[in-house]
N, C-alpha and C positions, 0 to 999 in steps of 0.2 A: 676763353680757353687758350692757354699758350700752346706753342707748336709741339713741345715735348709731351705734354699731357694728351694732345690730340693724337699723336703717333702711338702712344701707349694704349689709348682706348681702341684705336683701329686694330692694333696688334692683338689685343685681348679678344675683340670680337671675332677676328679671323681664327684665332686659336680655338674659341668655343665652337665656331661653325665646323672647324676641322674635326673636333672631338665628336660633335653631333653626327657627322657623316660616317664615322668609323663604326663598323658592324662586327668587329672581332671575327670569330670563326663562322658567323652566320652567313657570310658571303660564299662559304665553301661547304654547301650541304652535300651529304652523301646521296648519290643517286643509285647506289647499289640496292637492288630489291631484296637482298638478303640481310641488309641492315634494318632491322625492324625494332619495334617497341617491346618492352617488357612491362608486366603489370603486377601489382602487389596481390591482386586477387583475380581469379577467373570469373567468379560469380560474387556479386555484392548482394547479400541477403538482409532483408528486414524481417523482424518477427511480425506478429499480428499487428496490422495497422487498421485503424477504424476509418470507415468512409467519412468523408467531409472534413477530416482532421489532418492538418499538415504535420508531418513528422519532423523531428530534428534531422539535421544533416548527418549522413555518413560519408566517409571519405575513403578513397583509394589512391594509390600512387601510380603514375606513368613514368617509366624509366627509359632513358636512352643510354644503353650500356656500350655504345659504339664509340670509336675514336674520332668520329666526325659528327657535326651537328646534323639534326634531321629536321625536315620541314614536313609537318603533318598537314597534308593538303585538306583533310576534312575530319572533323570530329562531330558525329551526328547521333542524336537520340532518335532511334528508328520509329518509335510509335508515339512521338510527341503529340500531346493533346488527347491521346486515347488512353494511355496506361495510367496517367496521373503522376508519373515520374518527372522530375525536373533536374537539370544539371547545372553546374557552375564549373567553368574551366579556368583555372588560374586566376580566380577572382572575378570572372565575368559570367553573368547569367545568360542563358539562351538555350536554344535547341540544336543549333548547328554553328560550327566555327570553322573558318577556313584559314589556311596558312599559319598554323600554330607552330612556333619555333621552339626547339628544345636542344640545348647545348649538348655537346659530347659529355658523356658520363654525368649527366644532370637528370633532374626529374621535375614533374609538375603534379599539382593536386587536382583531382576531380572530386567535387562535392555533389552528393546526390540526396534528394529528398523526394517524398511522395505525398500527394494528397488525393487519395482515390475517390472517385465518384461512386455513387450508389451502383452496386453491381447487379442488384435484383436477385440475390441469393440469401437464403436464410443461414446457410452454413458458410464458414470461411472458404474462400476460393483463392487459388494462386493467381497472382498478377505478374506477368513477365514483360520485360522490354530488354533492349540491349543498346549499348553505345558502340557505334561502328567507327573505327579509326582507319583512315586510308593514308598510307605512307609509301612513297615510291611505287604507286600502283597496286600495292598489296593491302588487303583488308584484314583487320583483326577486330575481335569483338570482346567486350566485357558484358556478361549477362547481369541484368538487374531482376531481382525476384523479391516478392513480398506476399504475405498471406493477408488478403483483404477481408475484413469483416464488416458487412453492412450493419448499420445501427439505426435505431429510431431516435432522432434528435429531438430533445425536449428542452425548450428554453423558457424558464419561468412558468412552468405548467402548474395549473391548479385543477385538481380533480374534484368536481362538485356533485357527481352522482356515483352510486355504487358501481364498481368497475372490477372486472377480471382482466389482468394484463396478459397480453400475448407474449409468451416466452420464446417464440421462435427466433427473434432477433434481440440483441442486447439494447438497452436504453442508454443513451449518452445524455446526461443531465447537466445542463448549463444553469447557473444561478440557483434555482430551487425547484423542488417537486413538493407541492403542498397537497395533503389530503385534508379536505375541508371538514368542518365539524359535522357530525352525524353521518358521514360517508364511510363506507367500508370498501377498502381496496384489497384485492387478493392477488398474489403473485405465486405461481406454481413452480415446479421443479425446473431447474436449469435457467431460471430468470437471472440475468446479470445486469447490474446497474453500474455503468462507468461514470464516475463523478468527476466533472471538470473542476479546475482549480477554484476553491472557495464555494463550490456548490454544496447544498445541504438538502436533506429531506426533513420536512416539517409535517408532523402528524397532529392534526386537530381532531380527527375522527378515529378510525380504526384501520390498522395496517396488519394484514396477515400474510406472512411469508412462509410458504410451505414447500421446502425442498425435499430431496431424498439424499440418502447416503451417496449414491452414484452421481446425482445431479443436484447439488446444493444451490440455494439462492446465494448469489455473490454480490456484495456491495464493496466497491474498491475504486481507487483512482483510475483516471483514464490513460495515464502514460503507460506505454508498453515497451519503452526503450529502457536504457540503463544509464546510471551515473557512476563513473569510476568503476565500471564493471558490475555494479550492483543493480539489479532490476528495480525500477521505480515501484513495482508492486510490493517491494519489501521496505520501502523508505517511508517513514511517517510524514504527516503534514501535507498530503496530496489533495485533500478536500476538507470540507468543514466538519460534517458529522450528521447525526440523526437526532432530531429534537422532538420530544413529545410534549404538547402543551397540557394545560390543566384540564381541558375538555376531552382528552383522549383516554379511552379505556378499552379493555378486552383485546389488546393486541396480542398476537401470537407469532413467535419466530420458531421454526422447526427446521433443522438442517440448514443453517444459515452461516455464511462466512462474511464477516465484516472486518475490514482492515485498512490500515495506512492513511488515516485521516488526522485532522488536527485534534478533534475530540471524538470519542466513540458515540455512546448513547447518553443523552442528557434528558432528564425528566424534570419539567417545571413543577412547582408546588401543586400538589393534588390532594386526593383523599385516599387513605389506606383501606377504605371500606369496600372498594371494588377493585378487581384485578386490573392492574395497569399493563403489565407485560408478563406473559408466560414464555419461557425459553427452554427449548429442548434441542440438544445436539447443536449448540451455537458456539462458534469460535469467533471471539472478539479479540483482536490482536493488533499491536503495533501502532499506538497513537501518541501524538506529540503532546497531548494534554491529558485530561482525565479519560479513563476507559469507560466507566459507567458512573454517572453522577445523578443521584436521585434525591428529591426532596418530598418527603411525606407521601410515598407511594406504596402500593402493594405489588411486589415482584416475586416471581417464582422461577427458579432455574434448576435444571437437572441435566447431567451429562454435558456440561459446558466447560469450555476453556476460556479463561480470561488471562491474557498474557501481554506483558511488555507495554508499559506506558510511562511517559516521562513523569506524570503525576501518579496519584494513587490508582490502583486497579479499580477498587470500588470505594466510592464516597457515598455513604448512606446517611442522610440527614432526616431523622424521624421516619415513621412509616412502619411497614410490616414486610419482612423479607425471609424467604426460605431458599436455601441452596443445598442441593443433594447431589452427591457424587460429582463435584466440580473440581477442576484444577485451576488454581490461581497462582500464577508464577510471574514475578516481575524481574526480568533480566534485561531491562532496557539498556541499549548500548550507548556509548558516549563518543560517537564519531561525528563531530560537528560538520566536517566537510561534506558529509553525505546526508545531512538533514537532522541528525540526532543532536541532543544536548545532554548535559549532565542530569542525572536523576538520582533521587534517594532510594529508588526502587521500593516505594511504599506499596503496601498490599491493601489492607482493608481499614477504612476509617469510619467509625460510628460516631455521629455527631447529633446534637440536639438543637443546633442553632444555625442560622444563616443570616446574611445581611441582605436587606432589600436594596433596591436601587437608590432610595432616598437616604440610605445609611442606617436605618432602624434595624434592630435585631429581632428576628422572629424565632420563637421556640417551638419545637416539635418533639414529642416523645417517640422513642423507638419502641413500639408495642412488642415487636419481636424481630430479632435478627438471629435466625436459626441456621446452623451449618451442620450437615450430616455427611459423614464419609468423604470429607473434602480436604484437599491439600491447599494450604495458604503459606506461600513461601516467597521471600525476597532475596535477591542475590547478595545484598550487603547484610552481613550478620551484625546488625546494629539496631538501635531503637527505632530508626525510621522504617525498617522493614517489618516491624512487629505490628500487631493489630492495635490500632490507636482508638482510644475512647476519649471523647471530649464533650462535656456537657456544661450547660449553664441554666440558670433559672430553676423552675420547679419541674422541668421535664424529666422523664424517666428513660433509662436505657435498660432493656431487658434482652440479654443475649444468651445464646445456647450453642455449645459446641459438643458434638458427640462423635466419637471415633474419627476425629480429624487429626491431621498432621499439621502443626502450626509452628511458626517461627517465634517462639517464646510466648509466655502467657499474655493475654490481653492486658494492656497497660492503660491506666487512667490517671486523671489528676488527683483523685482522692479515693484510695482503695476502700476506705471505710464509709464512703458515701452510700446511705441506704437507698438512694434513688437509682443506683446501679445494681441490677440484679443479675449476677453471673451464674452460669452453670457450665461446667466443663467436665465431660464424662468420657473416660477411656480414650483420652487424646494422647498423641505422641508429641512431646515438646522438644524443640531445638535439636531435632535429628534431621540431617539433610535428606531430602526425599530421593536423591540420586536419580535425577532425570537422565534420560539417555543422551541428550546433547544440549548443553547450555552455552557453548562457546560460539561466538560470532566468527571465529577464525576456522577456516578449513584449508589445510595444507599451506598455511602461511598467508592465506588470502581472506579478506573480509567478505563473508557471504551472508551472514545474518539469517541463517536458517536454523531454527531450533526444533527440538523434538522433546516434548514434555510428557512422553510416556515414561514409565519408571523402569529402571534397570533391575537386574536379577538380585542385586544386593540391597534393594530399597527396603527401608523399615515399614513402608506402606503395604507390602505384600501380605495378602491373606488375613488382614486384621480389621477390615471394615465390618460394620454391623450387618450381619446376614439378613436380618428381618427387613432392614431398609433396602438392601440390595435386591431382595426378592421383589420389591415393588418396581425396580428398574433392573431387570435381569441381564440386559445387554449394555455394553459400554458405548462410548461415542462412535466407535468404529464397527459396532455390531458384534463384538466379541462377548461370549457368555461369561458372566461373573460367577456362575454357579457350577462350573464344570471342573474345578480343581479343589485345592485344600481350603479355599475360602476366598471371598471377594476382596479386591484390593481397594485401598483408599484412592479417591481421585476419579477423573473422568475416563481414565484408560485402564483397562484390565490387561495385565501382562499375559501374553500367550504362553 
């Protein structure tokens, strides 16, 4: 190294050392006890959090609105290790931090999450903690608050004996919950299943979910926080779905809400000679794939809402089906950033064929697809929203619509095909049902909350078949169908 280069290197090293020892205004901290911190919140609240589940972070800001830098001598989580809360201060995780510097008119982030332990309570309980900030001998607090819910954690559970589930605590299902062949599982009012990502319920035996109007059985994703301000409980694709195998029969769902999965209820090829599933007062809503997909089964539904799926609401391949006073409405949103994708808003598909895993085609006749006093409507007024008929081979489609409101006549590949036996009686064709609320936007914000009751101008008012309504005199919400000028079409009677 020559002399000039050596001098330059030494000069650069000294210069860098000089910069490294310069602390700007941090050498001159305010000692005034009146110069304190400000916070973006007084209390940081979490919604319901499930025991043993780590929540996503929430954040708040700490501000120094003074003209001099402050030295926070202590930032401390007071009940660390007890409350389940954890904090991160300006990128560092821990329970206590000392000598935290904050420049004049500057700020820093505090991140908070919580993983509550089992509290020993059946009902939700408030969990409190607080972060204590000490500056210039003065203490300031930000309160942390969550509503903790104890859960029964099941990972890969297989139920091999007849069982009545205890509804006092929700169930958190990881991987799968399997009801084995020949086994009957009952779940009563208020039972809640929180489904972890990709978890599914597989029914080989019999599953009977018996809720009430006030305390329905709920099957939903486990996330209780929000994405872009939208609760995860409204976002599809949060868990896998419910699957009934060929050996499962005599299932019953009454007052059950099932929502926000990748697929709703899927029935593997079976026999239409025995009841597969009977549904009453069931709300099946908001799925990223098919809502109800059945191959050669016998299914009955009354007073049910089937709403919002990226694929068809109902795909019925062969079998025997009866739907009475149901509302089928597909207004699936197209907000990709929040988990939705584009949809053709298909409603009902009646098919006579499906592909096996080996690529072969299997044909099944639709012995009956009967719809009474039912609304079938898709958001897009185009062919994809209409009732679709697709057949092949020698299979037969026998369908029946009575006093229904439907989005155009059922369409098929060959209207002259004698193996398609249609009956359409007293139906309203191509008249918007005028639901109360089908817009995902509320006050300019995406909320994705829908209301598929009918408005006062709906053509479905008072025109349902009364004899059919007398068999089901109360709607999904317990409103009488027989106390005004006539029963309404759909699952909901307008008050």
